[in-house]
N, C-alpha and C positions, 0 to 999 in steps of 0.2 A: 311416462317421462315428461309430463307437462312441466314447462318452466325450464327445461334443460335446452340450451341453445346448441347450434351446430358445432361450435368449437368444443364445448364440453363433451358432447357426444363423441366426437371424433377422438378427443384426447383419451376418453375411456376405452373405446373400442380398439382404435389403432394401437394405442399404447399397450394395452393388455395383450393384444395379439403379437406385437413385436417383442414384448418382454418375456412372453412365456409360450412361444410357439403359437398354438391355437388355444389362447388363454380364456379366462373366465368370461370375457365379453362375447366369446364365440361358442361357448360350450354347447348351448342348446341347439345350434345349427350345425356345428362342425366338430366331430370327434377327431382325435389324433389320427393321422393317416399312417398306416403301417407300411413297411417296405413291401410286404406281400400284396397289399391292396394296390400299391402303385405299379408293381410288376404285372399284376393281373390286368391292368389297364394301360399297358405299354408306357408306363412312366407318368400317366396323368393322375394327379392327386384326386382323391374323392372327399366329399363332405356329406355328413348325414343330412338327409332331406327331412328335417324336423321329425314329427311323430310318426311319419311313414316308416322310419328306420332304415330306409334305403340309402346306400352309399352311392351318391351320384357323382360322376366326374365333374370337375369344376367348370369344364367347358362342355356344353351340350348342343345338340343340333336343332336349329330352328328351320322350319320348312315353309315359312310364309314370306312376306316381303317380296323382293325382286329375285327370288331364287329360281333356279331351273325346276325345282320340285313343283312349282305352281303351274308350269307350262306343259301341256301334254305333248307339244311339239319337241320338247327337250327331255322326253322321257329317259332316254339312254344316259344322258348327262346326269339327270337327277338320280337315277338308280345307282350310277357309279359313285356319286357323292355320298349317298347314304351308306353304300357298302364300304367305301373308304373310311368314313367316320367310324364305323364299327371296327374295321381293321386297326385303326389307330387307337382304339380303346374307349371311344366315346360310348356311354351306356344309357343316355337319356335322349329321347327324340320327342319333339313337340310338333304337332300338326293340328289341322282343323278342317272341317268340311268347307269352310268359307275361304280356304287357301287354294282355290283353283283345283288342280289335279294332284295336290300334295298327298292326300290320303291314298290315292291309287298308286302313286309312285313309291311312297313309303311301303305300301302293302306288297309291292313286288318283291321287296327285300324281306319283309316279314314272313313271306311264305317259307323261307328257309332259316331265318335268323331271329325269330320272335323271342326266343329264350335269352337273347343277348341284350335285350332292351327293356328299359322302363319306359313305357309308351304312354304319352299324354295326347289327348285330343279334347275337343271343346264343342259347346253349342251356344248359339246366341238366343235360343228359344227361352222366353221368359215365363211361360206358363206350361203346365203339364199337358194341356190339350193342343197347344199351338203347333199346327202342321205335323201332328203325330210325333212328338218328341221321342217317345220310346220306340214305337213300332216302325217309324220311318227313319228319323234322323240317326238315332243311336244304332239301330240295327244296320242301317246303310253304311255308317262309319265302320262298323265291325266287318262288314262284307268287303268294303274297299281295302281295309287294312289286313284282311285275311287272318282275323283273330276273333275269338269269342269273348275276349277279356281285355278291358282297358285298365291300365294301372292307375291312371289319374285322369279324371274327367272334370273339365273346367266349366263353370258358369262364366261365359266369355263376355268381355267388354262391358262389365258392370260399372259404368263410369259415374253414375249419379245415385243419389239416395232414392229417387223414384225407381230407378232400375233395381236397386237392391230390395226395396219394398215389394216389388213385383215378383222377383225370383224366390224370395223367402216367405211369401204368403203361404200359410199352412193349408189353405183350402185349394188354391189354384197354382201355386208357384212351382216352377220347374225343379226346385230342390227336392220336392217330395218324390219325383221320379228318380232322381239321383239316389235317394235313400233306398228306394225299392231295388234299384239295380245293385247297389252295394250289398243289401241284405241277401240278394239272390246270388251273389258271387260273380256278377258281371263286371263290376268295377271295383277297384281296390280302395280308392281314396277320392275325396271330394275337394275340389279347388275352386278358386275364384280369381279372375284376372281383371285388371283395371289400370287405367292411366292416372287414377286419382288415389293418392295415399290416404286422404281423409275418408273417402268412401270405403277403402279397405279396412281402416281402423274401425269404422262403424260396423262393417261386416264381421270382423273378428270379435267384436263385442257382442254381437247378436247371434252368432252361429259358430259351432265348433268345426271350423274348416281345418283340413289337413295341410293345405298349401295355398300360397298366394303367388301370383305372377304379376310383377310390377315393373313399370318403366324405371330405368336407372342409368343415367349418364351424366358426366360433369357439366354438360351444357344445359341440362334441364329440358332437352328437346322431347316432345311428345309426352311431357309430364304436366298434368293439369295444375299440380300444386307441389313443386319440388321442395318448398319450405317445410312440408309435412313428412318428407321421406324418412328422416331419422326417427321421428316419433313412431311411425308405422313399423320400422324395422325393430325398434326396441319392444314394441308390443308383440310382434311376431315371435321374437326370441322368448319373451316371458311366457307365451302360450305354447312354445315349442311347435310353431307352425313353419313348415318348410317354405323357404323363400327362393323364388326363381327370378332372376333379372332378365328383362327384355329391353329391346331398343338400346342396347349397349353402345353400338356405333350410330344408332338412329338412322339407319339406311345411308350411312356416309355423311350425315349432317354434322357429326362431331369433327370430321376431318376439315370441314370448312371453317371450323372454330379454332383451328390450329391445335387439335388434339389428335394424337396418333392412335392406331389400334392398340398398341402396347399400353398406352396410357388409359384408354377407355376401358380395356379389359381389366387392367390393374386397379382402376378406380372401383369398379363393381366388385371385384374379388377381395378388395380390402375392407368392404363393408360386410356385415354379418348375413351373408346369403349362402345358399348351398351350391348353386350353379348359375353360370351366365349362359343364357340361351341365345345363340347367335345364328342368323341366317347366313348361308354360305352360297356363293355364286360359282365356285369352281373348286376342283380338288386341290389346286395350287394354294388358293386362299385358305382352304381348310387346313392343309398341312402347316401353313404359316401360323395360323391361330393356335393350332395344337402346340407348336413349339413355344409360342408366347405363354400359353397356359402352363406348360411344363417349367418354364423359366421364371414364373411369377414369384415375386417376393412382396410382402405387404408394404404398401405406401404408408408413411407416417402421417400424422395429422396435418402438418404444414404442407405436405405434398398434395393431399386431398383438397385442402382449401385453395392452394395455388391453382390446381387444375380447374376448380369451379370458377374461380375469379377470372382466370384466363379465358375460359370457354364462354362465360356469360358477360364478359366485358365490364 
């Protein structure tokens, strides 16, 4: 999509989506949602998570940031939030060993409800031998999560090309362990997360990733290069790579830019992504966000641009 500016991209994507439901600009990420699928998820719409084929609810549960899931002292609150998310139809959960007590708390719920969830976790390890990626970190994640299978395993926080070079090294890179785990049936899909859209474009050019996890909010907060986001999204669509949005409210930072949660979520879901992964601090906020996701309608081009201009000053 080189040479196509922000307004042209938005005109194509938003216009097609508005004119034809989930139209051609969204086809590779989002299939049409049937009534049965919505009913199965208590009214939450689903979108296809790229080549994984999984129908993820448009709102998914993040367990990092400032959520109770990170704090062992808030275990009961965290467990209640995870259970409530599943009760409300949310079917994708994201965690990581670097998110405090998150894996343990999610794991308490997975003991009984593992089959209701597409479960994602991550590693920051860059090489196959660093701190025993396979025998220590991966196996410990599985133990904490009370599972022997991870649906989506992320190379986490790969922000620079140097990071990317390291994880993709065919002799020493951590991606080689990911491939072994996938071949053995221990993980389902390989993903990469980054705050840099340019790094993700290079990653998708060099490796056949299943999913990308990227920062996305109208203020451009926690985004290294928001000017590259649209090009990255177009590339992911072309390659049928499932796209998950993070930092949608940017830990509340967007609210300080005069953007509401409804607007932040609507902004992300109006772009060609599968799901917006949002950290939740209470059951009340979870329920509010679920209702916003159920009520979502696509923002047109001018609305998206207006939100960006308002949030970025």
